[in-house]
VMD Tcl script that draws the C-alpha trace (Angstrom):
set ca {
  {172.83 118.61 89.23}
  {170.25 116.42 90.97}
  {170.03 117.21 94.66}
  {170.26 114.60 97.42}
  {167.44 115.13 99.92}
  {166.25 113.50 103.14}
  {162.62 114.10 104.13}
  {161.21 113.16 107.55}
  {157.52 112.38 107.96}
  {157.41 111.45 104.28}
  {154.72 108.75 104.37}
  {151.81 111.16 104.07}
  {150.67 114.77 104.14}
  {153.21 117.50 103.45}
  {156.13 115.08 103.57}
  {154.66 113.00 100.76}
  {153.84 116.15 98.76}
  {157.38 117.46 99.16}
  {158.78 114.11 98.06}
  {156.66 114.19 94.90}
  {157.67 117.78 94.15}
  {161.38 117.09 94.57}
  {161.26 113.92 92.50}
  {159.34 115.69 89.75}
  {162.39 117.94 89.46}
  {164.68 114.94 89.17}
  {166.02 115.11 92.72}
  {166.94 111.97 94.67}
  {164.95 111.64 97.89}
  {165.50 109.38 100.88}
  {162.06 109.12 102.48}
  {161.70 108.43 106.20}
  {158.83 108.06 108.62}
  {158.11 106.77 112.09}
  {156.91 103.27 111.22}
  {158.71 102.89 107.92}
  {155.53 102.06 105.99}
  {155.81 103.07 102.34}
  {159.14 104.86 102.82}
  {162.82 104.03 102.40}
  {163.78 104.10 106.07}
  {162.09 103.96 109.47}
  {163.04 107.04 111.49}
  {161.70 107.95 114.90}
  {162.91 111.53 115.17}
  {163.03 111.26 118.98}
  {165.65 108.48 118.71}
  {169.35 109.30 118.53}
  {169.99 105.77 117.24}
  {167.51 106.21 114.38}
  {169.11 109.49 113.38}
  {172.47 107.74 113.40}
  {171.07 105.10 111.07}
  {169.73 107.81 108.76}
  {173.15 109.45 108.58}
  {174.79 106.10 107.87}
  {172.31 105.42 105.05}
  {172.91 108.88 103.54}
  {176.66 108.35 103.59}
  {176.34 104.83 102.18}
  {173.95 105.89 99.43}
  {175.35 109.27 98.40}
  {178.36 110.24 100.48}
  {176.72 113.59 101.27}
  {173.45 115.49 101.53}
  {172.17 118.66 99.89}
  {168.88 119.25 101.73}
  {167.59 118.04 105.09}
  {163.83 118.53 105.37}
  {162.68 118.36 109.00}
  {158.97 117.87 108.36}
  {157.83 115.23 110.86}
  {155.74 116.52 113.73}
  {152.57 116.19 115.77}
  {149.58 118.38 116.62}
  {148.55 119.42 120.10}
  {147.31 122.24 122.24}
  {144.99 123.11 125.06}
  {144.20 126.04 127.31}
  {146.65 126.90 130.06}
  {144.59 125.38 132.85}
  {143.72 122.23 130.91}
  {146.82 121.05 129.05}
  {148.95 118.79 131.26}
  {152.69 118.97 131.71}
  {152.95 115.54 130.09}
  {151.28 116.99 126.99}
  {153.73 119.89 126.96}
  {156.65 117.47 127.33}
  {155.38 115.24 124.52}
  {154.97 117.98 121.94}
  {158.37 119.49 122.74}
  {160.07 116.09 122.63}
  {158.73 115.48 119.13}
  {158.44 118.88 117.44}
  {161.52 120.57 118.90}
  {163.96 118.02 120.25}
  {163.28 115.67 117.34}
  {164.44 118.46 115.05}
  {167.39 119.32 117.29}
  {168.54 115.71 117.03}
  {168.40 115.92 113.26}
  {170.42 119.13 113.19}
  {173.01 117.74 115.60}
  {173.32 114.62 113.46}
  {173.78 116.29 110.08}
  {175.53 119.58 110.93}
  {179.00 117.96 111.03}
  {178.39 116.52 107.55}
  {177.26 119.88 106.20}
  {180.30 121.57 107.70}
  {182.68 119.02 106.19}
  {181.23 119.37 102.71}
  {180.91 123.16 102.97}
  {177.34 123.26 101.69}
  {173.78 122.29 102.52}
  {170.24 123.45 103.09}
  {168.04 123.02 106.17}
  {164.28 123.19 105.65}
  {162.47 123.20 108.98}
  {158.69 122.95 108.86}
  {157.30 125.15 111.61}
  {153.82 126.70 111.42}
  {152.07 130.05 111.32}
  {151.61 129.28 115.04}
  {155.31 130.05 115.41}
  {154.58 133.67 114.46}
  {150.90 134.21 115.29}
  {149.65 132.91 118.62}
  {145.94 132.14 119.03}
  {144.41 131.20 122.38}
  {144.11 127.57 123.37}
  {147.33 126.53 121.63}
  {150.05 127.62 124.05}
  {152.17 124.47 123.78}
  {151.92 124.31 119.97}
  {152.55 128.04 119.61}
  {155.56 127.86 121.92}
  {157.14 124.83 120.26}
  {156.70 126.22 116.74}
  {158.09 129.61 117.83}
  {161.08 127.68 119.13}
  {161.47 126.01 115.72}
  {161.48 129.43 114.03}
  {164.13 130.66 116.49}
  {166.19 127.49 116.08}
  {166.12 127.84 112.31}
  {167.20 131.49 112.34}
  {170.02 130.65 114.74}
  {171.17 127.76 112.55}
  {171.19 130.04 109.52}
  {173.44 132.54 111.26}
  {175.71 129.90 112.78}
  {176.20 127.87 109.61}
  {176.35 130.63 107.00}
  {180.15 130.65 107.10}
  {180.05 126.97 106.13}
  {177.87 127.55 103.07}
  {174.72 126.21 104.73}
  {171.33 127.89 104.45}
  {168.37 127.47 106.81}
  {164.72 128.12 106.02}
  {161.64 128.00 108.27}
  {158.28 127.17 106.68}
  {155.22 128.63 108.43}
  {151.95 127.52 106.81}
  {148.48 128.26 108.08}
  {145.85 125.50 108.17}
  {145.84 123.31 105.09}
  {144.36 119.98 104.09}
  {146.49 117.31 105.73}
  {146.29 114.36 108.11}
  {148.16 116.14 110.91}
  {145.04 116.00 113.07}
  {145.46 112.21 113.26}
  {148.32 112.84 115.69}
  {146.59 115.33 117.97}
  {146.55 114.62 121.69}
  {145.32 116.65 124.62}
  {142.97 117.19 127.53}
  {141.06 120.04 125.89}
  {138.78 118.56 123.20}
  {137.23 121.95 122.40}
  {140.56 123.11 120.98}
  {140.90 119.98 118.85}
  {137.41 120.57 117.46}
  {138.22 124.17 116.53}
  {141.48 123.20 114.82}
  {139.80 120.30 113.04}
  {137.15 122.60 111.57}
  {139.79 125.04 110.34}
  {141.70 122.24 108.63}
  {138.54 120.88 107.02}
  {137.51 124.32 105.71}
  {140.87 125.09 104.13}
  {141.11 124.97 100.36}
  {144.91 124.86 100.46}
  {146.46 121.44 99.79}
  {149.74 119.88 100.79}
  {150.83 120.08 97.15}
  {150.20 123.85 97.21}
  {152.43 124.20 100.27}
  {155.12 121.97 98.76}
  {155.29 124.13 95.62}
  {155.87 127.22 97.75}
  {158.56 125.44 99.75}
  {160.49 124.59 96.61}
  {160.10 128.16 95.35}
  {161.45 129.40 98.68}
  {164.50 127.16 98.38}
  {165.09 128.43 94.84}
  {165.15 132.07 95.92}
  {167.21 131.49 99.06}
  {164.43 132.49 101.47}
  {164.96 132.22 105.22}
  {161.25 132.37 106.11}
  {158.38 131.15 103.93}
  {154.72 131.96 104.54}
  {153.41 129.59 101.88}
  {149.70 130.45 101.75}
  {147.56 133.57 101.59}
  {145.96 133.03 105.01}
  {149.37 132.86 106.64}
  {150.60 135.97 104.85}
  {147.45 137.91 105.78}
  {147.66 136.96 109.46}
  {151.34 137.90 109.68}
  {150.68 141.19 107.90}
  {147.90 142.04 110.36}
  {150.12 141.32 113.36}
  {153.07 143.32 112.07}
  {151.10 146.29 110.71}
  {148.05 146.64 112.98}
  {148.82 145.14 116.36}
  {145.69 146.54 117.99}
  {143.44 144.88 115.44}
  {145.41 141.65 115.72}
  {145.10 141.60 119.53}
  {141.38 142.32 119.31}
  {140.89 139.42 116.89}
  {142.93 136.99 119.01}
  {141.01 137.94 122.17}
  {137.66 137.64 120.44}
  {138.64 134.14 119.35}
  {139.68 133.34 122.92}
  {136.29 134.50 124.20}
  {134.49 132.30 121.66}
  {136.53 129.31 122.82}
  {135.46 129.92 126.40}
  {131.82 130.35 125.38}
  {131.92 127.06 123.51}
  {132.70 125.21 126.73}
}
mol new
graphics top color blue
foreach p $ca { graphics top sphere $p radius 0.5 }
foreach p [lrange $ca 0 end-1] q [lrange $ca 1 end] { graphics top cylinder $p $q radius 0.2 }
display resetview
């Protein structure tokens, strides 16, 4: 049976790659994005009203939903003494509370139909925490925690929840970066540019994770290697993170 799927942030990057991958399987996808350009529906994930409109469109179009993909998000970061509280507030409003609004909107529907799948795009930063990225690390760790909690809470209603934690891959996420610490943006930008992993690569791993009922997906080798280092050799992991922190300080 073709699945009914809503994807946020679908105009470009991973959202567009996920949309292609789902449609290649014959799934029906309702694409959404902030400005509505090139997608089915404009959706500002920080707006309760927009989420209400998305729910109304899902119910009008299909009468239900099989997969909600919370992909939309922004990039940010900055060292503890440089990032402002406004920057912290902004990234949490978008990357966490935008997702919370989506879950609050669609959870009653999932409960009524007794089925569903949540796919929440977090980041390796939710599990591995490099210097200079406190706000991004913290918000993505919150997404991982939110997803695990949702999976436990909704299991009795036949609903699964999966967190996706990619490392750096080729995407336009850097277009959204804001912050008072340009050195961090430069470092992240170089890592994105050097990556050989594409959004289509990540999307394929996401679909494979859904197929096997995964709760956590590390969709690229760099992410898997970093998580393995942290969980199996904490001393080496800490040494690496602190060496990177020292290089960041030296660069400025």
